VEXMARBA-952571 format. One line per field, with one value per residue: residue number from 1; x, z, y of N, C-alpha, C, O in turn. Coordinates in pm, whole numbers, m for minus. Atoms other than C-alpha are relative to their C-alpha. Layout:
pos <- (NUM / ...)
nc1 <- (X / ...)
nc3 <- (Z / ...)
nc2 <- (Y / ...)
cac1 <- (X / ...)
cac3 <- (Z / ...)
cac2 <- (Y / ...)
cc1 <- (X / ...)
cc3 <- (Z / ...)
cc2 <- (Y / ...)
oc1 <- (X / ...)
oc3 <- (Z / ...)
oc2 <- (Y / ...)
END
This chain:
pos <- (1 / 2 / 3 / 4 / 5 / 6 / 7 / 8 / 9 / 10 / 11 / 12 / 13 / 14 / 15 / 16 / 17 / 18 / 19 / 20 / 21 / 22 / 23 / 24 / 25 / 26 / 27 / 28 / 29 / 30 / 31 / 32 / 33 / 34 / 35 / 36 / 37 / 38 / 39 / 40 / 41 / 42 / 43 / 44 / 45 / 46 / 47 / 48 / 49 / 50 / 51 / 52 / 53 / 54 / 55 / 56 / 57 / 58 / 59 / 60 / 61 / 62 / 63 / 64 / 65 / 66 / 67 / 68 / 69 / 70 / 71 / 72 / 73 / 74 / 75 / 76 / 77 / 78 / 79 / 80 / 81 / 82 / 83 / 84 / 85 / 86 / 87 / 88 / 89 / 90 / 91 / 92 / 93 / 94 / 95 / 96 / 97 / 98 / 99 / 100 / 101 / 102 / 103 / 104 / 105 / 106 / 107 / 108 / 109 / 110 / 111 / 112 / 113 / 114 / 115 / 116 / 117 / 118 / 119 / 120 / 121 / 122 / 123 / 124 / 125 / 126 / 127 / 128 / 129 / 130 / 131 / 132 / 133 / 134 / 135 / 136 / 137 / 138 / 139 / 140 / 141 / 142 / 143 / 144 / 145 / 146 / 147 / 148 / 149 / 150 / 151 / 152 / 153 / 154 / 155 / 156 / 157 / 158 / 159 / 160 / 161 / 162 / 163 / 164 / 165 / 166 / 167 / 168 / 169 / 170 / 171 / 172 / 173 / 174 / 175 / 176 / 177 / 178 / 179 / 180 / 181 / 182 / 183 / 184 / 185 / 186 / 187 / 188 / 189 / 190 / 191 / 192 / 193 / 194 / 195 / 196 / 197 / 198 / 199 / 200 / 201 / 202 / 203 / 204 / 205 / 206 / 207 / 208 / 209 / 210 / 211 / 212 / 213 / 214 / 215)
nc1 <- (m67 / m145 / m41 / 11 / m114 / m122 / m4 / m25 / m143 / m75 / 17 / m80 / m141 / m28 / m2 / m125 / m109 / 8 / m45 / m145 / m63 / 13 / m95 / m132 / m13 / m58 / m31 / m141 / m49 / m21 / m143 / m26 / m15 / m138 / m9 / m123 / m36 / m94 / m116 / m99 / m60 / m112 / m130 / m10 / m116 / 33 / 36 / m114 / 12 / 103 / 84 / 40 / 145 / 62 / 98 / 106 / 49 / 137 / 38 / 55 / 139 / 1 / 104 / 97 / m49 / m128 / 9 / 31 / m118 / 4 / m97 / 79 / m53 / 91 / m11 / 79 / m2 / 99 / 54 / m89 / 31 / m89 / m39 / 95 / m64 / m120 / 32 / m105 / 12 / 83 / 24 / m126 / m32 / m57 / m130 / m94 / m36 / m130 / m107 / m32 / m72 / m133 / m79 / m40 / m95 / m128 / m64 / m60 / 16 / 84 / m43 / 77 / 113 / 95 / 129 / 116 / m14 / m121 / 10 / m99 / 42 / m78 / m13 / 58 / 83 / 2 / 129 / m15 / 120 / m29 / 85 / 9 / m79 / 73 / m68 / 61 / m20 / 66 / m87 / m73 / 26 / 36 / m85 / 67 / m14 / 17 / 3 / 17 / m8 / m63 / 16 / m67 / 71 / m52 / 96 / 48 / 81 / 80 / m24 / m59 / m134 / m29 / 75 / m49 / 49 / m114 / 52 / m97 / 53 / m96 / 52 / 30 / m71 / 94 / 137 / 70 / m11 / m139 / m73 / 47 / m49 / m142 / m11 / 46 / m107 / m101 / 54 / 10 / m133 / m32 / 81 / m56 / m125 / 34 / 63 / m107 / m66 / 95 / 8 / m131 / m23 / 84 / m19 / m47 / m137 / 2 / 37 / 138 / 94 / 74 / m41 / 112 / m17 / m31 / 114)
nc3 <- (m95 / 13 / 120 / m28 / m84 / 81 / 87 / m83 / m34 / 122 / 26 / m98 / 36 / 116 / m47 / m73 / 98 / 69 / m94 / m14 / 121 / 1 / m93 / 60 / 107 / 117 / 99 / 27 / m89 / 62 / m1 / m85 / 67 / m1 / m21 / 53 / m44 / 82 / m81 / 88 / m34 / 94 / m39 / 65 / m40 / m98 / 57 / 13 / m109 / m98 / m39 / m142 / m2 / m42 / 98 / m52 / 106 / m20 / 51 / 133 / 36 / 99 / 102 / m16 / 37 / m64 / m145 / m54 / m6 / 105 / 107 / 120 / 133 / 109 / 118 / 104 / m19 / m89 / m90 / m108 / m80 / m115 / m36 / m101 / m118 / m30 / m30 / m65 / m145 / m23 / 131 / 59 / m42 / m135 / 9 / 63 / m85 / m68 / 99 / 44 / m108 / m13 / 119 / m7 / m112 / 42 / 93 / m82 / 52 / m92 / m139 / m56 / 81 / m96 / 52 / m61 / m72 / m83 / m94 / 34 / 107 / 121 / 96 / 126 / m9 / 121 / 19 / 97 / 47 / 71 / 118 / 58 / m69 / 61 / 86 / 132 / 38 / 128 / 69 / m113 / m142 / m14 / m70 / m102 / 20 / m119 / 35 / m120 / 17 / m116 / m3 / m111 / m40 / m112 / m110 / m50 / 100 / 69 / 143 / 66 / 48 / 118 / 8 / 105 / 4 / 10 / 44 / 28 / 38 / m24 / 47 / m101 / 34 / 0 / 8 / m125 / m98 / m45 / 104 / 1 / m119 / 19 / 98 / m67 / m87 / 86 / 56 / m110 / m23 / 105 / m26 / m117 / 39 / 73 / m95 / m81 / 83 / 17 / m122 / m32 / 88 / m45 / m143 / m15 / m46 / m144 / m29 / 44 / m82 / m93 / m140 / m88 / m122 / m121 / m91)
nc2 <- (m89 / 3 / m72 / m143 / m39 / 7 / m115 / m119 / m1 / m34 / m143 / m72 / 18 / m86 / m139 / m20 / m4 / m129 / m103 / 13 / m51 / m146 / m59 / 6 / m98 / 65 / m101 / m25 / m106 / m131 / m34 / m117 / m130 / m47 / m144 / m56 / m134 / m75 / m38 / m62 / m129 / m1 / m56 / m130 / m80 / m104 / m130 / m92 / m97 / 35 / m112 / m5 / 11 / 126 / 46 / 84 / 88 / 46 / 132 / m23 / 29 / 108 / m4 / 110 / 132 / 30 / m24 / 133 / 87 / 100 / m22 / m23 / 33 / m35 / 86 / m64 / m145 / m62 / 102 / 43 / 118 / 12 / 137 / 47 / 58 / m77 / m140 / m78 / m7 / m118 / m60 / m46 / m136 / 4 / 67 / m92 / m114 / 13 / 13 / m136 / m67 / 59 / m35 / m140 / m10 / 56 / m92 / m105 / m136 / m76 / 8 / 111 / 46 / 54 / 48 / m65 / m127 / m10 / m112 / m102 / m91 / 23 / m110 / 43 / 120 / 80 / 65 / 109 / 69 / 125 / 0 / 133 / 102 / 112 / 99 / 8 / 140 / 26 / 95 / 60 / m35 / m140 / m98 / m81 / m144 / m82 / m142 / m81 / m145 / m63 / m146 / m66 / m121 / m75 / 16 / m129 / m70 / 100 / m12 / 117 / m31 / 82 / 125 / 90 / 138 / 91 / 129 / 107 / 131 / 107 / 129 / 102 / 123 / 113 / m51 / 30 / m107 / m11 / m71 / m138 / m69 / m29 / m107 / m122 / m48 / m61 / m124 / m95 / m52 / m97 / m119 / m68 / m65 / m122 / m91 / m60 / m100 / m110 / m80 / m57 / m116 / m110 / m28 / m138 / m23 / m32 / m139 / m24 / 75 / m85 / 4 / 25 / m78 / 76 / 16)
cac1 <- (4807 / 5164 / 5176 / 5061 / 5330 / 5598 / 5497 / 5499 / 5851 / 5970 / 5824 / 5987 / 6321 / 6296 / 6215 / 6516 / 6743 / 6617 / 6672 / 7022 / 7102 / 6971 / 7214 / 7511 / 7623 / 7676 / 7729 / 8060 / 8269 / 8273 / 8624 / 8786 / 8781 / 9123 / 9215 / 9477 / 9662 / 9858 / 10212 / 10383 / 10610 / 10845 / 11214 / 11267 / 11569 / 11583 / 11426 / 11669 / 11535 / 11322 / 11034 / 10934 / 10568 / 10344 / 10133 / 9799 / 9684 / 9312 / 9163 / 9090 / 8731 / 8634 / 8445 / 8127 / 8211 / 8537 / 8412 / 8411 / 8668 / 8561 / 8816 / 8670 / 8718 / 8564 / 8498 / 8274 / 8274 / 8088 / 8043 / 8198 / 8203 / 8373 / 8571 / 8344 / 8594 / 8865 / 8866 / 9090 / 9160 / 8983 / 8856 / 9132 / 9107 / 9178 / 9461 / 9618 / 9622 / 9908 / 10105 / 10081 / 10195 / 10488 / 10598 / 10600 / 10771 / 11041 / 11105 / 11160 / 11033 / 10802 / 10874 / 10600 / 10337 / 10025 / 9710 / 9383 / 9242 / 9546 / 9577 / 9863 / 9791 / 9903 / 10017 / 9910 / 9645 / 9656 / 9305 / 9284 / 9017 / 9041 / 8906 / 8978 / 9099 / 9000 / 9127 / 9045 / 8993 / 8845 / 9144 / 9261 / 9474 / 9431 / 9576 / 9498 / 9449 / 9492 / 9395 / 9415 / 9337 / 9562 / 9490 / 9717 / 9541 / 9659 / 9500 / 9475 / 9339 / 9179 / 9321 / 9404 / 9777 / 9793 / 9603 / 9696 / 9548 / 9802 / 9749 / 9930 / 9858 / 10022 / 9986 / 9838 / 10044 / 9755 / 9385 / 9272 / 9248 / 9606 / 9745 / 9530 / 9635 / 10004 / 9955 / 9756 / 10048 / 10292 / 10065 / 10006 / 10380 / 10416 / 10129 / 10283 / 10621 / 10461 / 10251 / 10565 / 10731 / 10417 / 10398 / 10774 / 10783 / 10519 / 10636 / 10681 / 11036 / 11136 / 11093 / 10751 / 10598 / 10332 / 10449 / 10217 / 10154 / 10297 / 10051)
cac3 <- (12655 / 12622 / 12268 / 12392 / 12663 / 12414 / 12175 / 12458 / 12568 / 12206 / 12174 / 12499 / 12388 / 12056 / 12236 / 12464 / 12170 / 11990 / 12301 / 12336 / 11975 / 12022 / 12310 / 12085 / 11860 / 11521 / 11342 / 11177 / 11427 / 11349 / 11242 / 11476 / 11384 / 11293 / 11413 / 11241 / 11348 / 11169 / 11292 / 11005 / 11130 / 10843 / 10893 / 10818 / 10806 / 11090 / 11019 / 10901 / 11161 / 11473 / 11532 / 11878 / 11783 / 11929 / 11687 / 11784 / 11577 / 11546 / 11514 / 11141 / 11028 / 10813 / 10485 / 10473 / 10463 / 10656 / 11006 / 11106 / 11217 / 10923 / 10643 / 10323 / 9973 / 9636 / 9353 / 9154 / 9092 / 9355 / 9577 / 9914 / 10083 / 10400 / 10499 / 10714 / 10951 / 10965 / 11108 / 11233 / 11605 / 11585 / 11311 / 11061 / 11164 / 11529 / 11434 / 11226 / 11500 / 11717 / 11402 / 11282 / 11621 / 11641 / 11284 / 11335 / 11674 / 11517 / 11245 / 11502 / 11309 / 11593 / 11957 / 12052 / 11873 / 12072 / 12002 / 12063 / 12312 / 12505 / 12813 / 12654 / 12440 / 12081 / 11807 / 11501 / 11448 / 11197 / 11083 / 10893 / 10685 / 10578 / 10223 / 10119 / 10290 / 10067 / 9897 / 9527 / 9413 / 9065 / 8925 / 9207 / 9410 / 9349 / 9527 / 9841 / 9833 / 10121 / 10075 / 10342 / 10335 / 10566 / 10668 / 10884 / 11080 / 11308 / 11649 / 11748 / 11422 / 11294 / 10953 / 10711 / 10646 / 10395 / 10276 / 10073 / 9966 / 10015 / 9841 / 9812 / 9641 / 9719 / 9540 / 9741 / 9754 / 9831 / 9764 / 10126 / 10438 / 10546 / 10212 / 10221 / 10579 / 10490 / 10186 / 10393 / 10633 / 10349 / 10190 / 10528 / 10581 / 10249 / 10333 / 10672 / 10516 / 10278 / 10559 / 10766 / 10476 / 10423 / 10788 / 10828 / 10532 / 10704 / 11064 / 11182 / 11219 / 11585 / 11566 / 11400 / 11650 / 11865 / 12213 / 12471 / 12774 / 13103 / 13359)
cac2 <- (5957 / 5826 / 5963 / 6304 / 6310 / 6204 / 6477 / 6731 / 6627 / 6652 / 7001 / 7113 / 6967 / 7147 / 7473 / 7429 / 7356 / 7665 / 7876 / 7738 / 7818 / 8172 / 8225 / 8149 / 8436 / 8277 / 8609 / 8696 / 8896 / 9270 / 9374 / 9628 / 9995 / 10139 / 10488 / 10702 / 11017 / 11288 / 11347 / 11531 / 11810 / 11901 / 11966 / 12335 / 12564 / 12813 / 13150 / 13417 / 13659 / 13626 / 13862 / 13980 / 13930 / 13660 / 13456 / 13302 / 13001 / 12938 / 12590 / 12561 / 12595 / 12297 / 12301 / 12088 / 11719 / 11748 / 11842 / 11475 / 11216 / 10996 / 10957 / 11098 / 10959 / 11042 / 10797 / 11029 / 11404 / 11610 / 11306 / 11222 / 10884 / 10767 / 10458 / 10244 / 10081 / 10349 / 10700 / 10980 / 11017 / 11355 / 11580 / 11670 / 12035 / 11954 / 11719 / 11996 / 12261 / 12122 / 12037 / 12397 / 12526 / 12282 / 12358 / 12734 / 12698 / 12484 / 12741 / 13017 / 13320 / 13427 / 13507 / 13261 / 13055 / 12972 / 12772 / 12954 / 13013 / 13138 / 13363 / 13558 / 13864 / 13808 / 14047 / 13849 / 13584 / 13301 / 13208 / 12878 / 12709 / 12347 / 12353 / 11996 / 11680 / 11390 / 11076 / 11115 / 10757 / 10795 / 10606 / 10372 / 10389 / 10761 / 11063 / 11259 / 11633 / 11876 / 12241 / 12508 / 12879 / 13081 / 13440 / 13654 / 13928 / 14203 / 14146 / 14513 / 14658 / 14335 / 14420 / 14138 / 14139 / 13853 / 13549 / 13243 / 12909 / 12632 / 12298 / 11966 / 11635 / 11302 / 10965 / 10680 / 10361 / 10122 / 10163 / 10147 / 10359 / 10279 / 10393 / 10705 / 10793 / 10767 / 10990 / 11241 / 11263 / 11337 / 11597 / 11761 / 11795 / 11977 / 12211 / 12288 / 12367 / 12617 / 12762 / 12819 / 13003 / 13214 / 13324 / 13377 / 13615 / 13828 / 13816 / 14177 / 14302 / 14351 / 14729 / 14694 / 14456 / 14617 / 14707 / 14561 / 14782 / 14668 / 14540)
cc1 <- (153 / 47 / m3 / 119 / 131 / 11 / 30 / 148 / 84 / m10 / 83 / 149 / 37 / 9 / 129 / 119 / 2 / 48 / 151 / 72 / m7 / 100 / 141 / 5 / 72 / 35 / 152 / 50 / 23 / 149 / 23 / 15 / 146 / 2 / 137 / 21 / 86 / 116 / 109 / 41 / 126 / 127 / 20 / 130 / m43 / m29 / 121 / m4 / m117 / m76 / m25 / m152 / m45 / m111 / m99 / m59 / m140 / m15 / m63 / m151 / 4 / m115 / m97 / 55 / 128 / m2 / m41 / 130 / 4 / 95 / m75 / 73 / m107 / 27 / m87 / 5 / m116 / m65 / 105 / m54 / 102 / 33 / m84 / 67 / 129 / m39 / 124 / m23 / m83 / m33 / 134 / 40 / 66 / 134 / 105 / 52 / 133 / 115 / 41 / 84 / 143 / 89 / 50 / 95 / 138 / 73 / 62 / m14 / m79 / 54 / m69 / m114 / m93 / m126 / m112 / m90 / 124 / m13 / 94 / m53 / 92 / 4 / m70 / m82 / m1 / m133 / 14 / m135 / 41 / m99 / m22 / 93 / m59 / 92 / m78 / 32 / m72 / 79 / 89 / 146 / m21 / 103 / m81 / 29 / m30 / 8 / m40 / 8 / 55 / m15 / 68 / m72 / 74 / m103 / m60 / m94 / m99 / 14 / 63 / 135 / 35 / m87 / 53 / m71 / 120 / m54 / 114 / m75 / 110 / m60 / m17 / 63 / m94 / m141 / m81 / 24 / 144 / 84 / m39 / 56 / 148 / 19 / m48 / 112 / 108 / m49 / m12 / 135 / 40 / m79 / 56 / 129 / m28 / m66 / 105 / 72 / m89 / m3 / 134 / 28 / m74 / 7 / 56 / 146 / m4 / m46 / m146 / m103 / m66 / 50 / m123 / 20 / 29 / m121 / 46)
cc3 <- (m11 / m122 / 24 / 82 / m79 / m92 / 78 / 36 / m122 / m30 / 96 / m32 / m117 / 41 / 73 / m95 / m75 / 90 / 17 / m121 / m3 / 92 / m56 / m118 / m117 / m110 / m22 / 90 / m76 / 4 / 83 / m84 / 15 / 9 / m44 / 56 / m108 / 89 / m83 / 54 / m86 / 60 / m80 / 39 / 99 / m70 / m2 / 107 / 90 / 41 / 150 / 14 / 42 / m99 / 66 / m116 / 35 / m42 / m138 / m6 / m113 / m98 / 21 / m53 / 70 / 151 / 71 / 9 / m113 / m114 / m133 / m125 / m104 / m118 / m115 / 24 / 89 / 94 / 102 / 64 / 112 / 23 / 120 / 129 / 39 / 23 / 56 / 151 / 43 / m137 / m59 / 46 / 138 / 2 / m59 / 96 / 72 / m98 / m54 / 105 / 10 / m119 / 9 / 117 / m44 / m94 / 71 / m53 / 95 / 142 / 72 / m95 / 95 / m71 / 75 / 65 / 89 / 92 / m32 / m114 / m119 / m87 / m132 / 25 / m134 / m6 / m114 / m37 / m79 / m115 / m56 / 75 / m41 / m83 / m131 / m60 / m131 / m83 / 107 / m35 / 26 / 70 / 113 / m30 / 130 / m45 / 122 / m38 / 128 / m11 / 124 / 29 / 114 / 112 / 42 / m99 / m71 / m152 / m53 / m56 / m125 / 5 / m115 / 12 / m28 / m28 / m20 / m38 / 18 / m52 / 114 / m44 / m8 / 11 / 122 / 97 / 48 / m102 / m5 / 118 / m14 / m99 / 58 / 86 / m82 / m55 / 107 / 31 / m102 / 19 / 118 / m33 / m75 / 91 / 85 / m79 / m16 / 124 / 34 / m83 / 52 / 149 / 16 / 45 / 147 / 32 / m35 / 86 / 102 / 141 / 88 / 132 / 120 / 90 / 144)
cc2 <- (m6 / 77 / 150 / 49 / m1 / 121 / 128 / 11 / 39 / 149 / 83 / m9 / 89 / 146 / 31 / 11 / 133 / 113 / m4 / 55 / 152 / 66 / 2 / 96 / m65 / 100 / 10 / 112 / 130 / 35 / 126 / 125 / 46 / 152 / 49 / 141 / 66 / 41 / 68 / 137 / 11 / 58 / 129 / 69 / 107 / 131 / 92 / 108 / m41 / 124 / m3 / m13 / m139 / m34 / m95 / m80 / m48 / m146 / 21 / m25 / m103 / 19 / m116 / m132 / m40 / 27 / m128 / m79 / m104 / 37 / 5 / m49 / 32 / m92 / 50 / 150 / 46 / m100 / m40 / m127 / m9 / m147 / m44 / m48 / 72 / 144 / 69 / 2 / 120 / 56 / 45 / 140 / 2 / m73 / 95 / 106 / m18 / m15 / 136 / 71 / m54 / 37 / 143 / 26 / m46 / 96 / 119 / 141 / 90 / m14 / m114 / m32 / m74 / m47 / 71 / m105 / m2 / 122 / 114 / 86 / m16 / 125 / m32 / m127 / m71 / m74 / m101 / m58 / m122 / m13 / m139 / m95 / m134 / m88 / m8 / m136 / m34 / m100 / m63 / m30 / 149 / 86 / 62 / 146 / 71 / 146 / 81 / 147 / 61 / 151 / 55 / 132 / 69 / m1 / 134 / 68 / m91 / 7 / m129 / 40 / m80 / m124 / m83 / m134 / m90 / m140 / m98 / m126 / m105 / m131 / m98 / m132 / m120 / 54 / m43 / 115 / 19 / 76 / 146 / 78 / 36 / 115 / 133 / 59 / 71 / 134 / 108 / 62 / 106 / 129 / 79 / 73 / 131 / 102 / 70 / 109 / 124 / 89 / 65 / 124 / 123 / 26 / 141 / 5 / 41 / 142 / 26 / m72 / 92 / m18 / m19 / 74 / m91 / m3 / 13)
oc1 <- (218 / 149 / 85 / 177 / 217 / 119 / 100 / 207 / 182 / 87 / 145 / 222 / 144 / 93 / 187 / 207 / 108 / 118 / 216 / 176 / 86 / 134 / 228 / m78 / 193 / 74 / 230 / m14 / 75 / 210 / m63 / 57 / 204 / m70 / 240 / m74 / 137 / 95 / 224 / m41 / 226 / 123 / 15 / 180 / m157 / 31 / 205 / 101 / m209 / m17 / m13 / m205 / 25 / m193 / m60 / m98 / m160 / 59 / m154 / m202 / 95 / m227 / m60 / 112 / 164 / 100 / m137 / 221 / 106 / 111 / m139 / 195 / m225 / 140 / m100 / 15 / m227 / m181 / 219 / m174 / 197 / m51 / m103 / 10 / 207 / m132 / 221 / m134 / m137 / 7 / 224 / 158 / 162 / 220 / 222 / 167 / 219 / 228 / 160 / 185 / 238 / 208 / 167 / 184 / 239 / 196 / 170 / 63 / m76 / 117 / m9 / m167 / m53 / m167 / m109 / m102 / 165 / m71 / 84 / m114 / 214 / m78 / m139 / m56 / m13 / m156 / 70 / m227 / 113 / m217 / m129 / 207 / m132 / 189 / m188 / 147 / m117 / 22 / 198 / 175 / m50 / 218 / m204 / 131 / m132 / 104 / m136 / 99 / 1 / 9 / 38 / m97 / 136 / m219 / m180 / m202 / m192 / m68 / 144 / 144 / 104 / m128 / 99 / m100 / 190 / m143 / 227 / m181 / 229 / m174 / 58 / 47 / m74 / m166 / m173 / 95 / 188 / 163 / 47 / 100 / 189 / 104 / 10 / 130 / 158 / 24 / 13 / 144 / 103 / m26 / 62 / 152 / 38 / m45 / 93 / 102 / m41 / 2 / 136 / 87 / m34 / m70 / 153 / 191 / m105 / m120 / m206 / m222 / 1 / 65 / m218 / 129 / m22 / m201 / m35)
oc3 <- (m11 / m117 / m23 / 55 / m59 / m109 / 29 / 29 / m109 / m72 / 58 / m19 / m119 / m8 / 57 / m78 / m100 / 45 / 27 / m108 / m50 / 72 / 0 / m208 / m112 / m220 / 64 / 94 / m188 / 111 / 87 / m200 / 123 / m65 / m10 / 91 / m198 / 200 / m41 / 62 / m55 / 149 / m203 / 150 / 96 / m173 / 88 / 149 / 47 / 92 / 215 / 124 / 19 / m133 / 134 / m217 / 138 / m128 / m151 / 52 / m195 / m58 / 81 / m162 / 73 / 218 / 148 / m71 / m131 / m146 / m173 / m137 / m72 / m165 / m218 / 139 / 81 / 133 / 66 / 89 / 117 / 6 / 215 / 237 / 119 / m39 / 94 / 198 / 154 / m238 / 17 / 67 / 160 / 84 / m25 / 85 / 59 / m66 / m76 / 73 / 21 / m102 / m17 / 108 / m13 / m88 / 33 / m14 / 80 / 176 / 155 / m164 / 159 / m171 / 197 / 15 / 137 / 53 / 27 / m208 / m105 / m72 / m190 / 117 / m239 / 68 / m219 / 46 / m178 / m94 / m108 / 106 / 36 / m142 / m135 / m91 / m150 / m156 / 133 / m150 / 139 / 88 / 110 / m90 / 195 / m109 / 192 / m111 / 236 / m117 / 236 / m62 / 198 / 89 / 68 / m61 / m136 / m226 / 14 / m135 / m213 / 112 / m216 / 122 / m127 / 43 / m52 / 17 / 1 / m20 / 211 / m158 / m92 / 82 / 112 / 65 / 70 / m66 / m23 / 101 / 24 / m78 / 30 / 90 / m42 / m53 / 80 / 56 / m67 / m2 / 113 / 19 / m51 / 77 / 113 / m25 / m11 / 111 / 84 / m33 / 23 / 202 / m51 / 125 / 191 / 128 / 16 / 76 / 161 / 189 / 81 / 188 / 131 / 92 / 236)
oc2 <- (99 / 147 / 223 / 154 / 85 / 178 / 217 / 119 / 111 / 212 / 182 / 89 / 150 / 220 / 139 / 95 / 190 / 204 / 100 / 120 / 218 / 182 / 68 / 87 / m87 / 61 / m29 / 218 / 129 / 31 / 213 / 120 / 34 / 220 / m10 / 211 / m1 / 89 / 73 / 228 / m53 / 143 / 128 / 50 / 153 / 163 / 89 / 158 / m110 / 220 / m107 / 1 / m238 / 51 / m189 / m23 / m112 / m194 / 103 / m120 / m103 / 50 / m217 / m139 / m158 / 8 / m128 / m57 / m170 / 155 / m93 / m36 / 42 / m101 / m15 / 193 / m6 / m85 / m70 / m139 / 68 / m234 / 31 / m34 / 21 / 195 / 4 / m22 / 122 / m3 / 81 / 166 / 75 / m42 / 84 / 148 / 70 / 23 / 161 / 133 / 24 / 62 / 170 / 110 / 18 / 106 / 164 / 228 / 212 / m114 / m183 / 56 / m171 / 11 / 84 / m217 / m107 / 222 / 222 / 34 / m13 / 216 / 51 / m204 / m7 / m170 / m70 / m64 / m112 / m40 / m171 / m60 / m197 / m42 / m62 / m166 / m146 / m181 / m13 / m64 / 188 / 46 / 63 / 181 / 46 / 187 / 48 / 188 / 38 / 209 / 13 / 211 / 4 / 35 / 142 / 113 / m43 / m48 / m193 / 135 / m30 / m169 / m30 / m181 / m72 / m188 / m60 / m156 / m77 / m162 / m97 / m174 / m208 / 152 / m124 / 210 / 132 / 163 / 233 / 192 / 145 / 202 / 237 / 180 / 177 / 233 / 225 / 182 / 205 / 238 / 202 / 182 / 232 / 222 / 189 / 215 / 237 / 211 / 178 / 221 / 236 / 106 / 176 / m76 / 96 / 162 / 121 / m42 / 177 / m130 / 58 / 68 / m202 / 90 / 3)
END
């Protein structure tokens, strides 16, 4: 009987020790997720003339693979991967929208630049499509590529006034998400500068801007 009780106490002690070990998390701590933003607003010369037209900027539509906050990279042709512990604060398309508005406002070629949806009636609409927003890493540290299709439309007639694909590449300083994010910011600034020139060239002259009826 004493041997039975001793064995029972030993089994209970072992069970308690196992339970105690299970309550302690011995796993490697998960590294924190890093979130990046875009803040590139290029310095631009003031527009040579200021239109009386109002421009409405749509949120860019995103090509498949880029409608996500995840930071995309490619290490093989026709293949996208994503950084596991790093991401954008929002989708690239949504991060771009306020930067487009601020860039065009700063240039001053339009009477007003508004992000859609807006309660004010606009004269022209800028439709955008994000074609590419990826870190090409076939030869590390690689380059980032930003490609955007811009289309200017007349709001009243819905006619297309002009369209252009704007692209920029930027070398990556370090083969990681931080290096890629910095390069994305630089490339985005170059795309925005070209976008501003594209829209300013096509801003209606004051006499050509559509007169909006008084309410």
